[in-house]
ROVEX-155624 format. One record per atom (N, C-alpha, C, O): residue in three letters; z, y, x. Coordinates in steps of 0.1 Angstrom, whole numbers, padded with zeros to 4 digits, always signed. Atoms other than C-alpha are relative to their C-alpha. Last residue first. Layout:
BEGIN
ALAZYX/...
***
This chain:
BEGIN
ASN-0009-0011+0002/ASN+0352+1138-0068/ASN+0009-0002-0012/ASN+0018+0006-0015/GLU-0001-0004+0014/GLU+0334+1107-0056/GLU+0011+0011-0001/GLU+0021+0010+0005/PRO-0014-0001+0005/PRO+0324+1105-0019/PRO+0000+0005-0015/PRO-0007+0013-0019/VAL-0003-0013+0005/VAL+0288+1094-0013/VAL+0014+0001-0006/VAL+0017-0007-0015/PRO-0002-0001+0015/PRO+0287+1062+0007/PRO+0003+0015-0003/PRO+0009+0023+0004/PRO-0014+0000+0003/PRO+0272+1066+0042/PRO+0002+0001-0015/PRO-0006+0008-0022/ARG-0007-0013+0003/ARG+0235+1058+0044/ARG+0015-0001-0003/ARG+0019-0012-0008/ARG-0005-0006-0013/ARG+0223+1026+0060/ARG+0008+0013-0002/ARG+0016+0016+0006/GLU-0012+0007-0003/GLU+0219+1008+0026/GLU+0007+0006+0013/GLU+0019+0004+0015/GLN-0010-0005+0009/GLN+0194+1035+0015/GLN+0014-0007+0004/GLN+0024-0001+0002/LYS-0005-0014-0004/LYS+0174+1028+0046/LYS+0011+0005-0009/LYS+0020+0012-0004/ARG-0007+0002-0013/ARG+0172+0990+0039/ARG+0005+0014+0004/ARG+0017+0015+0009/THR-0013+0006+0003/THR+0163+0997+0002/THR+0008-0001+0013/THR+0020+0003+0013/SER-0008-0010+0008/SER+0134+1020+0012/SER+0014-0005-0002/SER+0024+0003+0000/ARG-0004-0011-0010/ARG+0121+0996+0038/ARG+0009+0010-0006/ARG+0019+0015-0001/LEU-0010+0006-0009/LEU+0122+0967+0012/LEU+0005+0011+0011/LEU+0017+0012+0013/GLN-0013+0001+0007/GLN+0104+0989-0013/GLN+0011-0005+0008/GLN+0022-0001+0008/LYS-0006-0014+0001/LYS+0077+0999+0012/LYS+0013-0001-0007/LYS+0023+0007-0004/ALA-0005-0004-0013/ALA+0072+0962+0021/ALA+0006+0014-0001/ALA+0016+0017+0006/ARG-0012+0008-0002/ARG+0068+0953-0016/ARG+0007+0004+0013/ARG+0019+0005+0014/LEU-0010-0006+0009/LEU+0043+0982-0021/LEU+0013-0008+0002/LEU+0024-0001+0002/ARG-0003-0013-0005/ARG+0022+0970+0009/ARG+0011+0006-0008/ARG+0021+0012-0002/ARG-0007+0002-0012/ARG+0023+0934-0002/ARG+0005+0013+0006/ARG+0016+0014+0010/GLU-0013+0004+0004/GLU+0012+0944-0037/GLU+0009-0002+0012/GLU+0021+0001+0012/ARG-0007-0012+0006/ARG-0017+0964-0023/ARG+0014-0004-0004/ARG+0023+0004-0002/SER-0004-0009-0011/SER-0027+0935-0001/SER+0007+0012-0005/SER+0016+0017+0001/ALA-0011+0006-0007/ALA-0026+0911-0031/ALA+0005+0009+0012/ALA+0017+0010+0014/LYS-0012-0002+0008/LYS-0048+0934-0052/LYS+0012-0006+0007/LYS+0023+0000+0007/THR-0002+0010+0011/THR-0074+0935-0025/THR+0013+0003-0007/THR+0022+0010-0003/PRO-0011+0010-0002/PRO-0080+0967-0006/PRO+0001-0009-0011/PRO-0001-0006-0023/VAL-0011-0003+0009/VAL-0115+0982-0011/VAL+0011-0010+0002/VAL+0009-0022+0004/THR-0003+0012+0009/THR-0139+0982+0018/THR+0012+0005-0009/THR+0019+0014-0006/PRO-0014+0000+0006/PRO-0157+1011+0035/PRO+0003-0012-0009/PRO-0006-0016-0017/ARG+0001+0001+0015/ARG-0188+1001+0054/ARG+0014+0000-0005/ARG+0021-0010-0003/ARG-0011+0007+0007/ARG-0187+1014+0089/ARG-0002+0000-0015/ARG-0005+0010-0021/PRO-0008-0008+0009/PRO-0220+1023+0104/PRO+0011-0008-0007/PRO+0008-0020-0010/ARG+0003+0003+0013/ARG-0232+1001+0133/ARG+0009+0009-0009/ARG+0021+0011-0006/GLU-0012+0005+0007/GLU-0229+1018+0166/GLU-0004-0003-0014/GLU-0011+0005-0021/VAL+0000-0006+0013/VAL-0262+1020+0185/VAL+0012-0006-0008/VAL+0013-0018-0010/ARG-0008+0007+0010/ARG-0259+1014+0222/ARG+0001+0007-0013/ARG+0004+0019-0013/LEU+0009+0007+0009/LEU-0287+1030+0242/LEU+0007-0007-0011/LEU+0001-0012-0021/ALA+0008-0011+0008/ALA-0264+1056+0258/ALA-0009-0007-0010/ALA-0012-0001-0020/GLU-0009-0007+0009/GLU-0240+1028+0269/GLU-0007+0010-0009/GLU-0004+0011-0021/ASP-0004+0010+0010/ASP-0268+1007+0284/ASP+0009+0006-0011/ASP+0008+0004-0022/LEU+0011+0001+0009/LEU-0281+1038+0302/LEU+0003-0010-0011/LEU-0001-0007-0023/ARG+0001-0013+0008/ARG-0247+1046+0317/ARG-0012-0001-0010/ARG-0011+0004-0021/GLN-0011+0000+0010/GLN-0242+1009+0327/GLN-0001+0013-0008/GLN+0001+0012-0021/ALA+0003+0010+0011/ALA-0277+1006+0343/ALA+0011+0001-0010/ALA+0008+0000-0022/LEU+0011-0005+0008/LEU-0272+1039+0363/LEU-0002-0010-0012/LEU-0004-0005-0023/ARG-0005-0011+0008/ARG-0237+1028+0374/ARG-0011+0005-0009/ARG-0009+0009-0020/GLU-0009+0005+0011/GLU-0249+0994+0385/GLU+0004+0011-0009/GLU+0005+0010-0021/LEU+0008+0008+0010/LEU-0279+1008+0404/LEU+0009-0004-0012/LEU+0005-0003-0023/ALA+0007-0010+0007/ALA-0256+1034+0422/ALA-0009-0007-0011/ALA-0010-0002-0022/ILE-0010-0007+0009/ILE-0232+1006+0432/ILE-0007+0010-0009/ILE-0005+0011-0021/GLN-0003+0010+0011/GLN-0261+0985+0446/GLN+0010+0007-0010/GLN+0008+0005-0022/ARG+0012+0001+0008/ARG-0274+1015+0466/ARG+0003-0009-0012/ARG-0001-0006-0023/ASN+0000-0012+0009/ASN-0238+1022+0478/ASN-0013+0000-0009/ASN-0012+0005-0020/ARG-0010+0002+0010/ARG-0237+0986+0491/ARG+0001+0012-0010/ARG+0002+0010-0022/ALA+0004+0010+0009/ALA-0269+0990+0510/ALA+0009-0002-0012/ALA+0005-0004-0023/GLN+0009-0005+0009/GLN-0258+1023+0524/GLN-0005-0010-0010/GLN-0008-0007-0022/SER+0013+0006-0001/SER-0227+1007+0538/SER-0010+0006-0010/SER-0007+0008-0022/ARG+0006-0005-0013/ARG-0196+1028+0544/ARG-0014-0005+0001/ARG-0022+0000+0010/GLU-0001+0010-0011/GLU-0186+1023+0507/GLU-0006+0006+0013/GLU-0013+0017+0012/ASP-0013+0007-0001/ASP-0177+1047+0479/ASP+0001-0009+0012/ASP+0012-0010+0018/SER-0004-0001-0015/SER-0205+1072+0484/SER+0013-0007+0002/SER+0021-0003+0011/ALA-0009+0010-0005/ALA-0224+1066+0451/ALA+0003+0002+0015/ALA-0007+0002+0023/VAL-0003-0002-0015/VAL-0240+1093+0431/VAL+0009-0011+0004/VAL+0019-0014-0004/VAL-0012+0007-0005/VAL-0257+1089+0397/VAL+0001+0001+0015/VAL-0009+0001+0022/ARG-0002+0000-0014/ARG-0283+1113+0381/ARG+0014-0007+0003/ARG+0024-0003-0003/LEU-0012+0007-0003/LEU-0298+1109+0347/LEU+0002-0002+0015/LEU-0007-0007+0021/THR-0001+0008-0012/THR-0324+1134+0337/THR+0014-0006+0002/THR+0024+0000-0002/PRO+0014+0004-0004/PRO-0335+1150+0304/PRO+0000-0009+0013/PRO-0010-0016+0015/GLY+0008-0011-0005/GLY-0300+1150+0288/GLY-0013-0005+0006/GLY-0016-0017+0006/LEU-0001-0002-0014/LEU-0275+1122+0285/LEU-0008+0012+0006/LEU-0005+0016+0017/ARG-0013+0003-0005/ARG-0267+1117+0248/ARG+0002+0003+0015/ARG+0013+0007+0019/GLU-0011-0006+0008/GLU-0295+1134+0230/GLU+0013-0002+0007/GLU+0022+0007+0007/LEU+0000-0014-0003/LEU-0320+1124+0257/LEU+0011+0008-0007/LEU+0017+0017-0001/VAL-0005-0002-0014/VAL-0309+1088+0255/VAL+0000+0015+0003/VAL+0009+0020+0010/LEU-0015+0004+0000/LEU-0313+1086+0217/LEU+0006+0004+0014/LEU+0017+0009+0014/ALA-0007-0010+0008/ALA-0347+1104+0217/ALA+0015-0002+0001/ALA+0023+0008+0002/ARG+0001-0012-0008/ARG-0360+1082+0246/ARG+0008+0011-0008/ARG+0016+0018-0002/GLN-0010+0001-0011/GLN-0348+1050+0228/GLN+0000+0013+0008/GLN+0011+0018+0011/ARG-0013+0000+0006/ARG-0367+1061+0196/ARG+0011-0001+0011/ARG+0021+0006+0010/SER-0003-0014+0005/SER-0398+1071+0215/SER+0014+0001-0006/SER+0021+0011-0004/SER+0007-0003+0013/SER-0398+1038+0234/SER+0004+0014-0005/SER+0014+0020+0001/LEU-0008-0001+0012/LEU-0386+1039+0270/LEU-0009+0003-0012/LEU-0018+0010-0012/VAL-0005+0013+0004/VAL-0408+1025+0298/VAL+0009+0001-0013/VAL+0010-0009-0020/GLY+0010+0007+0008/GLY-0430+1056+0303/GLY+0005-0014-0005/GLY-0001-0020-0013/SER+0000+0015-0002/SER-0402+1078+0315/SER-0011-0006-0009/SER-0011-0003-0021/ASN+0013+0004-0004/ASN-0410+1116+0315/ASN-0002-0015+0002/ASN-0012-0020+0008/ALA+0010-0007+0008/ALA-0379+1128+0296/ALA-0015-0005+0003/ALA-0023-0005-0006/ILE+0000+0006+0014/ILE-0356+1102+0311/ILE-0012+0006-0008/ILE-0019-0001-0015/ASP+0006-0010+0008/ASP-0363+1111+0348/ASP-0002-0006-0014/ASP-0012-0013-0017/PHE+0010+0006+0010/PHE-0340+1087+0366/PHE-0004+0011-0009/PHE+0004+0017-0016/VAL+0004-0009+0012/VAL-0322+1100+0397/VAL-0011-0008-0008/VAL-0020-0014-0003/LEU+0011+0006+0008/LEU-0302+1079+0422/LEU-0003+0008-0012/LEU+0006+0011-0020/GLU+0002-0007+0012/GLU-0281+1096+0449/GLU-0012-0006-0007/GLU-0023-0007-0001/VAL+0012+0003+0008/VAL-0268+1075+0477/VAL+0000+0008-0013/VAL+0010+0008-0020/ARG-0001-0005+0013/ARG-0243+1086+0504/ARG-0013-0002-0007/ARG-0024+0002-0002/THR-0005+0011+0009/THR-0247+1063+0534/THR+0002+0005-0014/THR+0003-0004-0023/ASN+0002-0005+0014/ASN-0268+1086+0556/ASN+0004-0011-0010/ASN-0005-0018-0015/ALA+0007+0009+0010/ALA-0252+1076+0589/ALA-0002+0006-0013/ALA+0007+0013-0018/THR+0014+0003-0004/THR-0244+1100+0617/THR-0008-0008-0010/THR-0020-0007-0010/ASN+0007-0012-0004/ASN-0212+1118+0607/ASN-0015-0002+0003/ASN-0023+0007+0003/ALA+0003-0008+0012/ALA-0198+1089+0587/ALA-0008+0012+0004/ALA-0015+0018-0005/HIS+0009+0007+0009/HIS-0202+1066+0617/HIS-0004+0009-0012/HIS-0015+0010-0015/GLN+0014-0002-0004/GLN-0186+1090+0641/GLN-0010-0006-0009/GLN-0021+0000-0011/GLY+0002-0003-0014/GLY-0153+1091+0622/GLY-0015+0002+0003/GLY-0022+0008-0005/GLY+0010+0010-0004/GLY-0151+1074+0588/GLY-0004+0003+0015/GLY-0011-0005+0021/PRO-0003+0008-0012/PRO-0130+1098+0568/PRO-0011-0010+0004/PRO-0019-0014-0005/GLY-0012+0007+0000/GLY-0145+1122+0542/GLY+0002-0008+0013/GLY-0006-0006+0023/GLY-0011-0007-0006/GLY-0180+1133+0536/GLY+0012-0009+0001/GLY+0011-0021-0003/SER-0012+0000+0008/SER-0210+1110+0532/SER+0011+0009+0006/SER+0011+0009+0019/SER-0012+0004-0006/SER-0243+1118+0549/SER+0012+0001-0009/SER+0014+0011-0016/SER-0006-0010-0008/SER-0273+1120+0527/SER+0012-0005+0006/SER+0017-0016+0003/PHE-0011+0005-0009/PHE-0297+1097+0509/PHE+0005+0012+0008/PHE-0003+0021+0013/ARG-0003-0011-0010/ARG-0320+1104+0479/ARG+0012-0005+0008/ARG+0021-0011+0003/TRP-0012+0002-0008/TRP-0336+1077+0457/TRP+0001+0012+0010/TRP-0009+0017+0015/GLU+0001-0008-0012/GLU-0359+1084+0428/GLU+0013-0001+0008/GLU+0023+0002+0003/LEU-0013-0003-0006/LEU-0363+1057+0402/LEU-0002+0008+0013/LEU-0010+0003+0022/GLU-0006-0010+0008/GLU-0395+1056+0381/GLU+0014+0004+0005/GLU+0021+0013-0001/ALA+0007-0012-0002/ALA-0414+1037+0407/ALA+0006+0012-0008/ALA+0004+0023-0004/SER-0005-0007-0012/SER-0388+1010+0407/SER-0007+0013+0003/SER-0001+0022+0009/PRO+0007+0003-0013/PRO-0398+1001+0372/PRO+0006+0008+0011/PRO+0011+0019+0010/ILE+0006-0012-0005/ILE-0371+1003+0345/ILE-0007-0003+0013/ILE-0001-0008+0023/VAL+0000+0001-0014/VAL-0366+0970+0327/VAL-0007+0013+0005/VAL-0018+0016+0002/LEU+0005-0012-0007/LEU-0356+0970+0291/LEU+0001-0002+0015/LEU+0012-0005+0020/ARG+0012+0004-0007/ARG-0354+0935+0276/ARG-0005+0012+0008/ARG-0016+0012+0014/ARG+0012-0004+0007/ARG-0318+0943+0266/ARG-0012-0005+0008/ARG-0011-0010+0020/ARG+0007+0012+0005/ARG-0289+0924+0280/ARG-0013+0002-0007/ARG-0018-0007-0013/GLY-0008+0008+0009/GLY-0278+0954+0301/GLY-0007-0013-0004/GLY-0013-0019+0005/VAL-0011-0007+0006/VAL-0305+0974+0318/VAL+0006-0009-0010/VAL+0000-0012-0020/ARG-0003+0005+0014/ARG-0328+0955+0342/ARG+0013+0007-0005/ARG+0023+0008+0002/LEU-0014+0001+0003/LEU-0339+0976+0372/LEU+0002-0004-0015/LEU-0003+0002-0024/GLY-0007-0012+0005/GLY-0374+0971+0386/GLY+0015-0003-0003/GLY+0020-0013+0001/ASP+0001+0000+0015/ASP-0399+0943+0392/ASP+0007+0012-0006/ASP+0002+0017-0016/GLY+0013-0005+0003/GLY-0403+0949+0430/GLY-0002+0002-0015/GLY-0010+0010-0020/ASP+0010+0007-0008/ASP-0366+0943+0433/ASP-0013+0008-0003/ASP-0013+0019-0007/SER+0011-0008-0001/SER-0339+0966+0419/SER-0010-0006+0010/SER-0011-0001+0021/THR+0008+0001-0013/THR-0312+0943+0408/THR-0012+0010-0001/THR-0017+0013-0012/PRO+0014-0003+0001/PRO-0284+0947+0383/PRO-0007-0001+0013/PRO-0001+0001+0024/GLY+0003-0015+0001/GLY-0252+0929+0388/GLY-0015+0002-0002/GLY-0023-0007-0001/ALA-0005-0005+0012/ALA-0244+0892+0380/ALA-0004+0015-0002/ALA-0005+0019-0014/SER+0009+0003+0011/SER-0268+0877+0406/SER+0005+0006-0013/SER-0002+0008-0023/SER-0004+0010+0009/SER-0249+0894+0434/SER-0009-0002-0012/SER-0016+0008-0015/MET-0002-0005+0014/MET-0267+0912+0461/MET+0004-0011-0009/MET-0001-0022-0008/
***
């Protein structure tokens, strides 16, 4: 396992750069056979990984975090990985996907504070509009005089 990605040791799954660590006991693993090509190996090995995290009953999330995640993701978060032939690699992919989705759901966007354009920026905008207008007028064919 790489040190850059999430890990699920005895301590649990670390989510993003937050201090949030989901205990391994709160993660439910399911394994089944993957479909698709792979021949005999795909038919006999349970390499498809499904990872389920019960958000509604989690003891690790604060009430504010739980409300935010419930609103964005629902009561349970389920990720599936059947990308690789190896169950170990699919486990790692499932952990990464779960951590990424939780991290995105917990992200709070700062509200935008509207700003007022400066006098100089207004003048630049009007000067640019005037130049565009002049340029377009010069492109027009001359009006015939009667």
